[in-house]
N, C-alpha and C positions, 0 to 999 in steps of 0.2 A: 278779520278780526272782530270779534264781538264787542259792541259797545253799549254803554248805558246812558240813560238820558238824565240830566241834571235834575236836582231835586227843586221843588219850589223855593220861592224867594225865602230869605231869612225872616222877613217880617211875618209872613203868612204862617210858617211853621211855629214860630214862638207865641204869635197871637192865638194861633189854634189850639195850642196846649192850655193857654190860659182861659180860652173861651170854653173849653171841654170841662173846666171846673179845677184844673190844676194837673200837677204831674203825679203820675203812679210811679212811686219810687221803691226800688227793690233794694233792701239793705242785707248784705251778707256780712253779719257781725263776726263770723268765724267760718273757716273751712274745715274745722274740726268735726269729727262724727264718731259716735260710738259703733257704727257699723261700717262695713267695707264692700258695699254693693258694687258689682263689677260694671253695671251700666250707669253709675252716676257720673255727672260732668265735673263735679268738684276736683280739685287737685289734692290727692291724698298723700303727697310726698313732703309737704310742709304744713306747718301751723301759722296761719295770719289771722290778725285780729283787729278790728276797727276800735278805736277807743271812743269813750264818751264824748270827749271834746270834738273829735272828728264827726260823730253822728250829730251833735249840736251845730257845728259849723255848716253841715249839709242842710239841715232843716231851716237854718236862718237864712240861706241864700236862695232857696227855692220855693215856688208856690205849690206846696205838696198838698194833694187831696187824699193820698193813701199810701201806707207803708206796708210793704210785706217783708217779713224776715224770713230769709231763705238761705241757699247755698248749702252751708253746713247745717250741723245741728246746733242752733243758736245757745240752747240751754248750757253748752259746755263752756261758754264764754264767762270767764270770772265775773264780769261786770254786767251780766246778762239782766239781772233784776233791777239794777241801778238804772241801766239804759232804759228798760221798760217802764220804770217810774217816770222817767222823763218823758218819754213818748205818750204815755197815756194822759198827759196834762194837755196835750196839743190837740187842736180841732181836726183831727184827722181820722180816716178809718184804718185800723190796724188789724193785720192779718199774719199769721205765721203758717209756714209749711213745716211739717216735723214728721218723724218716724214714731213719735210717741213720747220720746224721751223728754224734749223740752217742754211738753205740756205736763208731764208727771212731775217735773220739779217745781211747778207754781202751785201757789195757794189758790183757793177758789176766787178770792176777791182779785187776784192778778189775772186769772183767766177771764174774767169778766170785762177786762180792759179791750178784748179782742172783738172786732166786729164779725170775723169769720176764722175758724181754725181748720186748716186742712192736714189730712193724715195721708201719708204715702202707703197706698195699698195697690199692689199690681196683680194680685190673684185672687180668686174666689174661694180658695181654701186654705186651712191652716197649714197643711204640709208643703203646699207650693210656696206660700208667702215666707214661711220661716226657712225653707231650703234656700231661698233666694236672698232674704234680708238678713236673717239669723234667728236662731231658737229664741222662742218667746215673743217675737215681734208681734205676731197676730194677736195675741191675748192682750199685750200691752195697748196696741191700738184700739181694740174693742172696748177695754176697760176706760180708757181715757176719753173715747168717743161718746160712751155711755154718761161719763162724768159730765161732759160738756152739755149733753142733752138735758141732764138733771138741773144744771146750772143755768139753763136758757141761753147757751152760747151757741151760735150757729155752726154746724159742721159740713165740711165738704171733703169728699174721698178724691184724691188725685192719683192718677195712674198714667204710667208711661206706656204708650202702644209701641210694642216691639215684637221681634219675631217670635219670642217665647210665649207671648200671650194675646196677640192681636185678634183672636177669634173668642177670646174669654172675656172680653171687657163688659159685655152685657150681664154676664153673671157677676162681675165686681159691681156693676150698677145695683143689682139687687142686694149685695152685702150693704152698700151705701144706704139704700132705701130702710134698712132697719133703724138707721139713727135719722130719718127724714131728711137725709142728704143728697144732693146731686153728685154726680161723678165728673170730675174735670180730666180730660184727656189730653196729653202732650205727645206728640210723635216723638219717637226717640231720635236723638241728634248723636252722630258719631264724633263725639268730642274726644273721647279717649281710645275708642275701638269701634269698629264696624260690625263686631260679632252679633249685635242685636239689631242691626239695621233692617228696615223692611225692604223688601223688593217692591217694584212699582205695582206688581199684581197684589202683594199682600197689603200693601197701604189702602188700596181701593176696596180689596175684599174686606179689610179690617172695618173701615167705615160703613159700608154697606151693611155688614152684619150688625154693627153697633146700632145703627138707625132702625133696623127691623124690629127690635125689642125695646127701644127707648125713645123718649121724647126729647126734642133738642130744645134746650133753654137758651144756648146762644152758640154760634158757630164762628170762631176766629181763625181757624186753619184756613189760610187764603185760598187754596185750591178747592177745598170742599166748600167753602162759602161761595164761591164763583159757581160750581157745579149745581149747588142748591138754588141758584138764582137771586141770591141775597144782594143787597146793595154794599157799598163800600162801607167799612167802619170808620167812624169819626175820629178815633183815637186808637192807639196801639203802639207796637214797637217802632221806635225811631220817630214817632210823631209827638207822644206825649209820656214816654217813660224814660226813666234814668236808673242804670243799674250801678251799684256801688259795690265792688268787690272787697273781700277782706284784706286784699293787698293795698286798699286805698287807691284803686283805679277806677275808671268810668267806662262803661260799655253800653251800646245801644240795645244790646240783646244778651239774655244770660248765656247764650251758647257762642257768642262772638268770639273768634279765635284771636290769640295774640294777647299781649299783657295788658292792654287797654291804655287810655290816657291818664295822667296823674290827676290825683283829687285836686290839686291847686289849680288846674284848668277851671273846674267847676266853681271853685270858691271865688275865681276871679271873674268869671263870666255869667254865673246864675243860670238862669232859664235859656240863655243864649247858647248854652252847650249843645243844644238841639240843632244849632246851625253849624256844628263843628264838622270836620271831614269825615269821622266815622258814621256820624248820623246821615250825613248826605249821601254816603255809600250806601247805608242801609235802605234808604228811600229811593234809590236809583232804579229806573226801569230798564230791564235789558231791551236792546234794540230789536230783537226778534219778537218782543210783545207789543210793539208799538201798534201794529195794525189788529191785535187780537180784540175780540168783542168783550172779553173779560178783562181787559187790563186795569179798569178801574177798580172792580171789586177784588181781584186778585194781586195785581201789580207785580208780576213776576214770581209770585210764589213766596216762600219763606226766605227772606234775605240771609238769615242766620245759617240756614241750611246750604244755601248757595255759596256762601263765603267759606263755610267748613270743607265743602267740596272743591274749592278752588275755582269755582264757577259762577262767580258773582254776577258776571256780564252775561249769563245765560239763564233760560228759563228754568224754573225748578225742576229737579229731576223727576218729580212725580207728576208733572204737567201732562195731561192727556191730549191736549189740543195739538202739540207739536208731534204726537204720535198719530194723530189723525183720529182720536178717539173722544168720545164724549160719555162718561160714565152716567148710568141712571142711578139716582139716589132717591129713595122714597123716604121723605122727612116729614114727620109730624112735630109742629112746634108746641112747646109747653109755655106756660105763663112764665114771664121774666122774673128774675130775682135780683136783688141787689148783691152782686158779686164783684168786689173791688179788683180781683185779679183778672177779671175777663179782658180788660183792655191793655194789659201789660205783657201779653205773650201770644203766640200763635196757638191758641187752645180752644177747645170746643167742650161745652159744658152739656150733659145730658141727664136725664133722671128715669129710672125704671118705669115702664109702662106698667099701670095696673092690669092684671089679668094675665100677664106674660111671664110670670115667675116660673 
């Protein structure tokens, strides 16, 4: 039977989050959306919303350094602007992930409250993007991204690496470059369907091809970070992140399966929620990884992915070491940027390389 190693002591985890500058908080104000993308992880069968009072309670009980508004399309929440007015009064870095709709409903002065605005773009052409997301989405994203640039609000393009686009992401990075923006890449997680899930070969081929034409600003995908020879991240999932779902539950990872723990647990314990059972599970090191030379930088790979696959106590499915392989990645690092979302998920940030368009 596979086993996992217990997490570090409660004191070290909570203290580590505080020493890193605070907690990266993910707030899903609603799971409503104006689009119905087949690869999205949100639950489309019901509408849930956090209230302003719940948001205030969360902010008052945690040492928060950054807040990202994600999960659904937050602009569909009837109190979206009221909640935004509250958040913008706090000393935090505020970001939002949107398909364009939530940005379009805001006034210019409201957009300036954001430290970074992320637009979801998974394909490098209008036909492909609109076929997947919905007619008009490409144009909406381009209009709103250009508007942000005019206002001096930083833009990031975010894409999901999946079976339908894993060899096209360098081209998406060039679309992002039009707005002076980096591309943030998350690997598809089979929360609702495995239709878009990458095979082992596609996963590594996708990253290899991405790095051939882009420079890496940061690498948070654990296996890729390990193969790149980079040191462990000081913060990240289950270490300094808290996710609040629209159902008022808590999760260590946005992809973590199950209903989550009740919000009342967080309001009772504050930052010590990082020492709760789900967080300890997410930090656990599979027994098979104990002797691996990459255990510190990889730590078993993506815990959310392992949990989704019912294999939390086993190494990540995409791990090459257990297959007797060691992929070669040619990576050129770019200058770092202040990207609040970097430490809140297993993500990789790149920027199109000059001369490679």
